[in-house]
N, CA and C of each residue as an Amber inpcrd file, in Angstrom:
protein
   138
   7.9240000 166.4820000 182.3540000   8.0130000 166.4080000 180.9040000
   9.4260000 166.0190000 180.4790000  10.4200000 166.5440000 181.2350000
  11.8060000 166.2340000 180.9110000  12.0910000 164.7580000 181.1200000
  11.5590000 164.2050000 182.2070000  11.8250000 162.7940000 182.4920000
  11.1800000 161.8940000 181.4390000  10.0590000 162.3300000 180.8810000
   9.3960000 161.5490000 179.8330000  10.2740000 161.4910000 178.5870000
  10.9050000 162.6010000 178.2410000  11.7930000 162.6340000 177.0810000
  13.0160000 161.7570000 177.3150000  13.5540000 161.7880000 178.5360000
  14.7120000 160.9430000 178.8460000  14.3300000 159.4630000 178.7840000
  13.1600000 159.1460000 179.2750000  12.7040000 157.7600000 179.2550000
  12.5300000 157.2610000 177.8150000  11.9700000 158.0960000 176.9560000
  11.8120000 157.7300000 175.5480000  13.1760000 157.5750000 174.8830000
  14.1190000 158.4690000 175.1860000  15.4540000 158.3840000 174.6040000
  16.1670000 157.1040000 175.0490000  16.0340000 156.7520000 176.3130000
  16.6700000 155.5300000 176.8230000  16.0280000 154.2990000 176.1780000
  14.7190000 154.3110000 175.9870000  14.0320000 153.1820000 175.3540000
  14.4880000 153.0120000 173.9050000  14.6350000 154.1100000 173.1820000
  15.0890000 154.0380000 171.7940000  16.5280000 153.5370000 171.7420000
  17.3760000 154.0520000 172.6130000  18.7800000 153.6310000 172.6470000
  18.8900000 152.1540000 172.9970000  18.1060000 151.6820000 173.9540000
  18.1060000 150.2670000 174.3200000  17.6340000 149.3920000 173.1740000
  16.6450000 149.8520000 172.4430000  16.1670000 149.1090000 171.2770000
  17.2210000 149.0160000 170.1960000  17.9730000 150.0910000 170.0100000
  19.0560000 150.0670000 169.0190000  20.1470000 149.0920000 169.4360000
  20.4890000 149.0590000 170.7090000  21.5040000 148.1190000 171.1860000
  21.0410000 146.6830000 171.0180000  19.7750000 146.4190000 171.3210000
  19.2340000 145.0730000 171.1670000  19.2650000 144.6460000 169.6980000
  18.9050000 145.5540000 168.7990000  18.9080000 145.2470000 167.3700000
  20.3180000 144.9600000 166.8810000  21.2930000 145.7400000 167.3340000
  22.6810000 145.5280000 166.9200000  23.1900000 144.1840000 167.4320000
  22.8200000 143.8180000 168.6430000  23.2590000 142.5390000 169.1960000
  22.6330000 141.3830000 168.4170000  21.3690000 141.4840000 168.0610000
  20.7100000 140.4370000 167.2890000  21.3270000 140.3260000 165.8980000
  21.6820000 141.4540000 165.2970000  22.3080000 141.4470000 163.9680000
  23.6570000 140.7520000 164.0170000  24.4460000 141.0120000 165.0460000
  25.7460000 140.3470000 165.1770000  25.5830000 138.8490000 165.3860000
  24.5400000 138.4400000 166.0810000  24.2950000 137.0240000 166.3150000
  24.0000000 136.3070000 165.0040000  23.1740000 136.9240000 164.1550000
  22.8130000 136.2710000 162.9020000  23.9400000 136.3200000 161.8910000
  24.8180000 137.3010000 161.9560000  25.9560000 137.3560000 161.0450000
  26.9470000 136.2440000 161.3420000  27.0460000 135.8110000 162.5810000
  27.9920000 134.7480000 162.9170000  27.5610000 133.4260000 162.3030000
  26.2620000 133.2600000 161.9990000  25.7930000 132.0320000 161.3720000
  26.2550000 131.9330000 159.9200000  26.5320000 133.0610000 159.2710000
  26.9710000 133.0320000 157.8800000  28.3770000 132.4650000 157.7550000
  29.1600000 132.5440000 158.8080000  30.5220000 132.0310000 158.7750000
  30.5510000 130.5090000 158.8430000  29.4580000 129.8960000 159.2340000
  29.4080000 128.4400000 159.3550000  29.4930000 127.8210000 157.9680000
  30.0870000 126.6380000 157.8760000  30.1840000 125.9950000 156.5640000
  28.8000000 125.6910000 155.9900000  28.6670000 125.9440000 154.7180000
  27.3860000 125.7160000 154.0560000  27.2540000 124.2440000 153.6680000
  26.0460000 123.7410000 153.7260000  25.7820000 122.3600000 153.3450000
  25.7130000 122.2930000 151.8240000  26.5080000 121.4010000 151.2540000
  26.5040000 121.2610000 149.8020000  25.2740000 120.4810000 149.3620000
  24.7770000 120.8410000 148.1840000  23.6240000 120.1340000 147.6500000
  24.0510000 118.7280000 147.2450000  23.1290000 117.8140000 147.3610000
  23.4000000 116.4260000 147.0170000  23.6290000 116.3050000 145.5120000
  24.5810000 115.4730000 145.1190000  24.8660000 115.2790000 143.7030000
  24.0830000 114.1090000 143.1280000  23.2540000 113.4920000 143.9380000
  22.4420000 112.3690000 143.4690000  21.2690000 112.9270000 142.6830000
  21.1180000 112.4350000 141.4440000  20.0180000 112.8880000 140.6010000
  18.8070000 111.9940000 140.8600000  17.6970000 112.5940000 141.2010000
  16.4670000 111.8450000 141.4440000  15.6480000 111.8840000 140.1680000
  15.3200000 110.7160000 139.6020000  14.5390000 110.7100000 138.3630000
  13.1310000 111.2440000 138.6120000  12.6610000 112.0210000 137.6580000
  11.3050000 112.5920000 137.7520000  10.3500000 111.7480000 136.9360000
   9.2130000 111.4450000 137.4960000   8.1950000 110.6890000 136.7880000
   7.2400000 111.6800000 136.1380000   7.2400000 111.6830000 134.8290000
   6.4200000 112.6640000 134.1100000   5.1280000 112.0590000 133.6700000
């Protein structure tokens, strides 16, 4: 029973580490320069 609790604790801890690593990966994308919107006006046909 004790080993089952340790296994569950290790699985939860590993999941938290994986989530933190994925969060850091996606935060680094925000530092990239943003693409500016085009200033060309496209006429709309109404």
